[in-house]
C-alpha positions as a printed NumPy array, in Angstrom:
array([[106.221, 110.699,  99.139],
       [108.726, 107.699, 100.533],
       [111.26 , 109.936, 100.98 ],
       [108.765, 112.183, 103.534],
       [107.929, 109.384, 105.663],
       [110.258, 107.833, 108.187],
       [110.89 , 104.228, 106.573],
       [114.474, 104.077, 107.383],
       [113.782, 103.448, 110.987],
       [111.231, 101.072, 110.736],
       [113.247,  99.306, 108.354],
       [115.995,  99.217, 110.41 ],
       [113.887,  97.837, 113.671],
       [112.161,  95.098, 111.235],
       [115.38 ,  93.53 , 110.96 ],
       [115.413,  92.768, 114.793],
       [113.551,  89.572, 113.894],
       [109.676,  91.008, 114.267],
       [107.127,  88.502, 114.716],
       [104.586,  91.197, 112.913],
       [104.265,  94.514, 111.699],
       [100.515,  96.003, 111.707],
       [100.2  ,  98.661, 109.554],
       [ 97.657, 101.423, 110.804],
       [ 97.256, 103.917, 107.711],
       [ 94.505, 106.053, 107.079],
       [ 91.912, 104.639, 104.807],
       [ 92.448, 106.905, 101.71 ],
       [ 94.271, 106.272,  98.578],
       [ 97.158, 108.212, 100.128],
       [ 97.133, 105.557, 103.061],
       [ 96.334, 102.044, 100.401],
       [ 99.422, 103.051,  98.787],
       [101.839, 103.821, 101.724],
       [100.584, 100.52 , 103.076],
       [101.109,  99.016,  99.83 ],
       [104.984, 100.316,  99.286],
       [105.527,  99.229, 103.272],
       [104.541,  95.867, 102.858],
       [106.65 ,  95.609,  99.596],
       [109.618,  97.059, 101.536],
       [109.039,  94.744, 104.519],
       [107.895,  91.644, 103.064],
       [111.57 ,  89.84 , 103.286],
       [112.186,  90.903, 106.72 ],
       [109.14 ,  90.005, 108.568],
       [107.183,  86.908, 109.172],
       [103.521,  88.637, 109.468],
       [102.84 ,  92.035, 107.76 ],
       [ 99.008,  92.8  , 108.338],
       [ 96.987,  96.235, 108.391],
       [ 94.03 ,  97.352, 110.539],
       [ 90.792,  96.309, 109.275],
       [ 88.351,  98.828, 107.621],
       [ 84.685,  99.047, 107.556],
       [ 81.5  , 100.389, 109.41 ],
       [ 82.226, 101.557, 112.887],
       [ 79.898, 100.398, 115.501],
       [ 76.548, 102.045, 115.564],
       [ 76.657, 103.379, 112.007],
       [ 73.667, 103.387, 109.815],
       [ 73.828, 101.289, 106.512],
       [ 72.04 , 104.289, 104.858],
       [ 75.078, 106.495, 105.188],
       [ 77.976, 104.113, 104.281],
       [ 79.965, 104.653, 101.188],
       [ 80.309, 102.363,  98.403],
       [ 84.123, 101.711,  99.551],
       [ 83.372, 101.085, 103.271],
       [ 80.894,  98.446, 102.297],
       [ 83.535,  96.877,  99.949],
       [ 86.257,  97.146, 102.803],
       [ 83.475,  95.666, 105.632],
       [ 82.458,  92.717, 102.957],
       [ 86.397,  91.862, 102.481],
       [ 87.124,  92.096, 105.902],
       [ 84.02 ,  89.737, 107.068],
       [ 84.932,  86.658, 109.398],
       [ 82.633,  83.711, 110.089],
       [ 80.522,  83.876, 113.193],
       [ 81.809,  81.597, 116.235]])
């Protein structure tokens, strides 16, 4: 629950004109909800709010990836330079 997190100190720190906050929560439903909640609370205080990428780890075999991991990997794809 939001009251179980130390959100107050994060919001206070965000008032010191940060350029970016990188959210690093677990890749679970709870982690996703926490990230969305924090992003909403911080959107007017910070220029940029990002989240760590999710997807396939290096060395992983595609046959063992679950559907959500594949979806996140597709969403986070980048062009090869």
